[in-house]
C-alpha positions as CSV (number, residue, x, y, z in Angstrom):
1,M,209.9,104.1,46.4
2,A,209.5,103.7,42.7
3,A,207.6,106.4,40.9
4,S,204.3,105.4,39.4
5,T,203.9,105.2,35.7
6,V,201.4,107.6,34.2
7,N,200.3,106.9,30.7
8,P,200.5,109.9,28.4
9,A,197.3,111.4,27.2
10,I,196.2,110.4,23.7
11,P,195.5,113.5,21.5
12,L,192.3,113.4,19.5
13,R,190.7,116.1,17.4
14,R,187.0,116.8,17.8
15,L,185.1,116.8,14.5
16,Q,182.7,119.7,14.1
17,M,179.7,117.4,13.4
18,A,176.3,118.5,12.3
19,A,174.9,115.7,14.4
20,G,176.3,113.1,16.8
21,E,179.9,113.0,18.0
22,G,183.1,112.4,16.0
23,Y,186.8,112.2,16.8
24,L,190.0,111.6,14.9
25,L,193.0,110.1,16.6
26,P,195.9,111.1,14.3
27,V,198.7,108.6,13.6
28,T,202.1,109.1,12.0
29,K,201.4,106.6,9.3
30,F,200.0,103.1,8.7
31,P,201.2,100.6,9.7
32,I,201.5,102.5,13.0
33,P,205.1,102.5,14.4
34,E,205.5,100.1,17.3
35,Q,206.1,102.6,20.1
36,E,203.2,104.8,19.0
37,F,200.9,101.8,18.5
38,S,201.4,100.5,22.0
39,Q,199.7,103.7,23.3
40,V,197.0,103.6,20.7
41,R,196.3,100.0,21.4
42,D,196.0,100.6,25.2
43,F,193.6,103.5,24.6
44,F,191.3,101.5,22.4
45,Q,191.3,98.5,24.7
46,K,190.0,100.8,27.5
47,L,187.6,102.6,25.2
48,Q,186.0,99.6,23.7
49,T,185.7,97.9,27.1
50,E,184.0,101.0,28.6
51,L,181.7,101.5,25.7
52,A,180.7,97.9,25.6
53,S,180.0,97.9,29.3
54,R,178.1,101.1,29.4
55,W,175.6,100.2,26.6
56,D,176.0,96.4,26.4
57,L,177.6,96.6,22.9
58,S,179.2,93.8,20.9
59,L,182.1,94.1,18.5
60,E,181.7,93.6,14.8
61,V,184.9,93.5,12.7
62,F,185.4,94.2,9.0
63,I,188.7,94.2,7.2
64,Q,189.7,96.2,4.0
65,L,192.2,93.7,2.7
66,E,193.2,95.9,-0.2
67,Q,194.6,98.5,2.3
68,F,197.5,96.2,3.2
69,E,200.6,97.3,1.5
70,D,202.8,94.4,2.6
71,D,202.5,90.6,2.9
72,E,202.6,90.3,6.7
73,P,199.0,91.2,7.5
74,R,197.7,89.2,4.5
75,E,199.5,86.2,5.8
76,V,198.0,86.7,9.2
77,F,194.6,87.0,7.7
78,Y,194.9,83.8,5.5
79,R,196.5,81.9,8.4
80,H,193.5,82.5,10.7
81,A,190.7,82.4,8.1
82,Q,189.5,79.0,9.2
83,Q,188.9,80.4,12.7
84,W,187.8,83.9,11.7
85,I,185.4,82.7,9.0
86,P,185.5,85.9,6.8
87,E,182.6,86.7,4.5
88,V,183.2,89.0,1.6
89,G,181.0,92.2,1.1
90,L,181.5,95.6,-0.4
91,G,182.6,98.8,1.2
92,V,180.9,101.9,-0.2
93,W,182.0,105.6,0.0
94,P,178.6,107.3,0.5
95,D,179.8,110.6,-0.9
96,R,181.7,109.2,-3.9
97,E,180.6,107.9,-7.3
98,P,179.2,104.4,-6.9
99,P,181.5,101.6,-8.0
100,R,181.5,100.7,-11.7
101,V,183.8,98.9,-14.2
102,W,186.3,100.9,-16.2
103,T,185.1,102.3,-19.5
104,L,187.4,101.8,-22.6
105,E,187.9,105.6,-22.7
106,E,188.9,105.7,-19.0
107,F,191.3,102.8,-19.4
108,T,192.9,104.3,-22.5
109,Q,193.4,107.7,-20.9
110,C,195.1,106.1,-17.9
111,A,197.4,104.1,-20.2
112,L,198.3,107.2,-22.2
113,A,199.1,109.2,-19.0
114,N,200.9,106.3,-17.4
115,K,198.5,106.5,-14.5
116,R,197.0,103.7,-12.4
117,P,193.3,103.4,-13.0
118,R,191.0,104.0,-10.1
119,P,190.2,101.0,-7.9
120,L,187.3,98.9,-9.2
121,M,185.9,98.3,-5.8
122,F,186.7,98.2,-2.1
123,Q,186.0,94.7,-0.7
124,V,185.5,94.2,3.0
125,F,185.6,90.9,4.9
126,Q,183.3,90.5,7.9
127,I,184.7,88.3,10.7
128,T,181.8,86.0,11.3
129,G,183.5,83.6,13.8
130,S,183.1,83.6,17.5
131,P,183.3,86.8,19.7
132,Q,186.8,85.7,20.6
133,A,187.7,85.4,16.9
134,R,186.6,89.0,16.3
135,I,188.7,90.2,19.2
136,E,191.7,88.2,17.9
137,A,191.3,89.7,14.4
138,H,191.2,93.2,15.9
139,E,194.3,92.5,18.0
140,R,196.3,91.0,15.2
141,L,195.5,93.5,12.5
142,A,194.8,96.8,14.3
143,E,198.2,98.4,13.6
144,F,198.0,97.9,9.8
145,G,195.2,100.4,9.0
146,A,192.5,98.2,7.5
147,L,189.9,97.8,10.2
148,V,186.3,99.0,10.1
149,E,184.5,98.2,13.3
150,Y,181.1,98.6,15.0
151,L,180.4,98.4,18.7
152,T,176.7,97.8,18.5
153,D,173.6,96.5,20.3
154,E,172.1,95.4,17.0
155,D,172.0,91.9,15.7
156,P,174.7,91.8,12.9
157,E,172.3,90.6,10.3
158,L,169.9,93.6,11.1
159,L,172.8,96.0,11.0
160,L,173.9,94.8,7.6
161,Q,170.4,94.8,6.3
162,R,170.1,98.5,7.2
163,T,173.4,99.5,5.7
164,T,172.8,97.5,2.6
165,A,169.3,99.0,2.1
166,A,170.9,102.5,2.4
167,L,173.9,101.9,0.1
168,L,172.9,99.4,-2.6
169,P,170.2,101.5,-4.5
170,A,172.8,104.0,-5.7
171,I,174.9,101.2,-7.4
172,Q,173.7,100.8,-11.0
173,D,176.5,98.6,-12.4
174,P,175.2,94.9,-12.1
175,T,178.8,93.8,-11.5
176,Y,178.5,95.2,-8.0
177,T,174.9,94.5,-7.0
178,C,175.4,90.8,-6.0
179,F,177.4,91.1,-2.7
180,P,175.7,89.8,0.4
181,F,176.2,93.0,2.3
182,Y,177.4,96.6,1.9
183,V,179.0,98.8,4.7
184,P,179.9,102.5,4.6
185,L,183.5,103.6,4.4
186,L,183.5,106.9,6.2
187,E,186.1,109.6,6.5
188,V,186.2,113.0,8.1
189,K,184.7,115.0,5.2
190,T,181.8,112.5,5.0
191,L,181.0,112.7,8.7
192,V,181.0,116.4,9.4
193,G,177.9,117.2,7.3
194,A,175.9,114.1,8.1
195,T,172.5,114.5,9.6
196,T,171.1,112.5,12.5
197,E,169.0,110.5,10.1
198,T,172.0,109.7,7.9
199,L,174.1,108.7,10.9
200,E,171.3,106.4,12.1
201,T,171.5,104.7,8.7
202,W,175.2,104.4,8.4
203,I,176.1,103.8,12.1
204,G,172.9,103.1,14.1
205,Q,171.2,104.8,17.1
206,N,173.1,102.8,19.7
207,S,176.4,102.0,18.0
208,V,179.9,103.4,17.7
209,Y,181.7,103.3,14.3
210,I,185.5,103.1,14.3
211,R,187.6,103.1,11.1
212,E,191.3,103.2,10.5
213,S,191.4,105.9,7.8
214,F,194.3,106.2,5.4
215,E,192.5,109.2,3.9
216,D,192.7,111.1,7.2
217,C,195.9,109.5,8.5
218,G,194.2,108.5,11.7
219,I,191.5,106.5,13.4
220,L,187.9,107.8,13.2
221,I,185.4,107.4,16.0
222,A,181.8,108.4,15.4
223,S,178.5,107.9,17.2
224,L,175.1,109.2,18.1
225,L,175.7,108.1,21.6
226,P,177.2,110.6,24.2
227,I,180.7,109.1,24.3
228,E,182.9,112.2,24.9
229,Q,183.3,111.7,28.7
230,I,184.2,108.1,28.2
231,V,186.8,109.1,25.5
232,I,188.3,111.5,28.1
233,A,188.2,109.0,31.0
234,C,190.1,106.5,28.8
235,G,192.9,108.9,28.3
236,G,191.8,111.0,25.4
237,E,192.9,114.7,25.3
238,L,190.5,116.6,23.0
239,A,191.4,119.5,20.8
240,G,188.8,121.6,19.1
241,R,185.5,123.3,20.1
242,P,182.8,121.2,21.8
243,Q,180.7,119.6,19.2
244,N,177.4,120.8,17.7
245,T,178.0,124.4,18.8
């Protein structure tokens, strides 16, 4: 009789959040190596299915195209653009200086030091095609480290109105105030000190935020919903103290 196959547990780190729940699934690097990615992919397929079923959530997909370091994912993106119908917006780091153009002094200092200037902005592309198009974009680009996703019960227009209203006022440079929407780019250090009110603004009361984070070398999961038992049931093995203790 053949032995049954048992999927290995997926290690995640609990984030010590001031409010809500947060987890980091560490990865070796982005793009995620093939053998490692197969386990990560299976875990997130189960997790997203269970979360969507429990709270009747829909998937919204955003892509940080600048994160791609090779041509393959860009070619995939452009090849499927007609079906995915991407719309450009701006990603904003809530705890960083708002985007602005380079000053002459800044540019000169970088040239003298032979350093690359800071990025001018972090564009994101919302996949506005059908639900199947959003799933396809997720499946084709997940391993490369450029996805920002929401599982949410909100209408996408209302979600983006809320995030835009929270992020746009801090931007003073008119070069960056004309995008149709703004979404938060969150990392571990941003999340751990966030209040309930702030998370409601960034993520929503009944939503789950998932971001492939180069900054943390892992995949972030954050929510105000009680998702820990679902994370465990889908194969997550949690390290760290229980949250909010």
